[in-house]
C-alpha angles and dihedrals in degrees: 000000000000129000113296113254093226146019119219119218130181114205108216144169128176097331106102095163093053094039091055092048089053094048091050091052089053090051091051092046090050092051091049089052092047088230132136112212134157112260120205133188108204101200131181096177114132093238107014120198118237113277120244120270114285094028127100116223116217110191114202110163094170092062101075101163129078095232092055091053092049092052090049090052090055094046094046096050119100093195135085092252140031121206113205126199125187115234092238092054136080126214113229113240092255098042102096093046090051091049095048093049091053091049092053095048121104088224089070099052090115095039114120099181142010125212135181140210112262125202128189122255129193141046110320126217129205091263090054092052089049090053092046089055090054140066091267094088095036095106094060092071092221093174098050121059096161121124128236142090117331134187096222139342143179122271102229089124113000144145129221127193106235099221092049091047095051094043093054096040097234121182096028108189096203095051097044105040094164127121085238141330135080097036092102094056093042091052091049094050092048094049095047091048088061095049100262122140123234114210134192120205118227120250135032106297102163140041125208121213110247094209095078088060096041101097135065094231094048089057094044090053087046091050093047090053092047093051093053088046093055089053090053093048090054090050094048095040107028089160085071094051133097136174105287113218084178093062117103096242096050095042095044092044089056090050092051090048092052089046094048095057091062114107121250135049118316094221092223140315096294096067099061086040093057091043089055090053093047091048091051093048090049093049093051091047091052092047093049092049091050096048096039109032091165089067115102123229091257091050091050090052089054092045088054089056089050088049088055089054089048094054090045089059090050091048094045090054093047089050094048092046093043088230114129091186090069087065097050101036126077132206106254100240093167095061120047096186116082116248142177119284106284137188093200109126126213117274093258094054097101095054093047096046092049091054091046091051095047090046093052093048091046089052092053094047090050092049092051091048093051089048093053091050089055 
């Protein structure tokens, strides 16, 4: 028997029940493919439970970030490819067979990574629906299960060519020191910069457990991490960044500017500050309603709170790195190709900035009126 084509690795932390479900789905998918491949669980839990039969447990309590465990999986494997599955995801029965077939195809000789479409599975709550009707789930490509080249994708179930991964230095622990988030896009940018293709397989080949998205606080923490991750992406890949009118500092500053030109006494610093915050919130709500018309008013209000958490993550990273530009620039999600720095805003900028300015001005007028009544 020759060397296996791929190693399977589950990335896990403190979720033994979900981890074991993920492992069993891989074993079923392997059996369905008629293949025998090494299966690892790379676990950073303090006191991990034994892995299911047929799965090797790799306990690394000192590696407490997702990116560091992904890097370890690549370095440990003795195969050409490593297939990674998150512990809150399930591989479809035909997933491993599809991935192995793609890896052995001549059409994929220049492919550095393979991705799949992931759908959610389980009993949704109202909070999950609010997240689904927002930008939080946008990266999963829920409405697009077609195959072909992609610019970047999420790593719920994904495969990386080992020599490409090592040559491009993907999953750098020191650069992405977050529990999770951002490592997928960073890896994609690095691979594409070195000429490797990123391919997505057709069909839905993975399922994501809904329960990890079913609470307000889970999604708030996720938003906080995503915001911090975007700031790090701007730092690491400045050629993919642009002035972000959507960021809190830029949007709120514009609101303060609009509020400050109104005649009359300002009544102190707090009124324009509150006006700027109100303008930002109104701009976010308008943008969310435009991009997700299926979201209810209550869902939009919750999404604004998650957006505040997102911007908090961005600001925290900018402060910790002592780099203000990380708070006012945005990763250019709309253009996968690197470009010179540009001030050109997204096409919906005018509408959102007008709403931001009007809301800030209205907040100042309301505050002054309330002050005169007192």
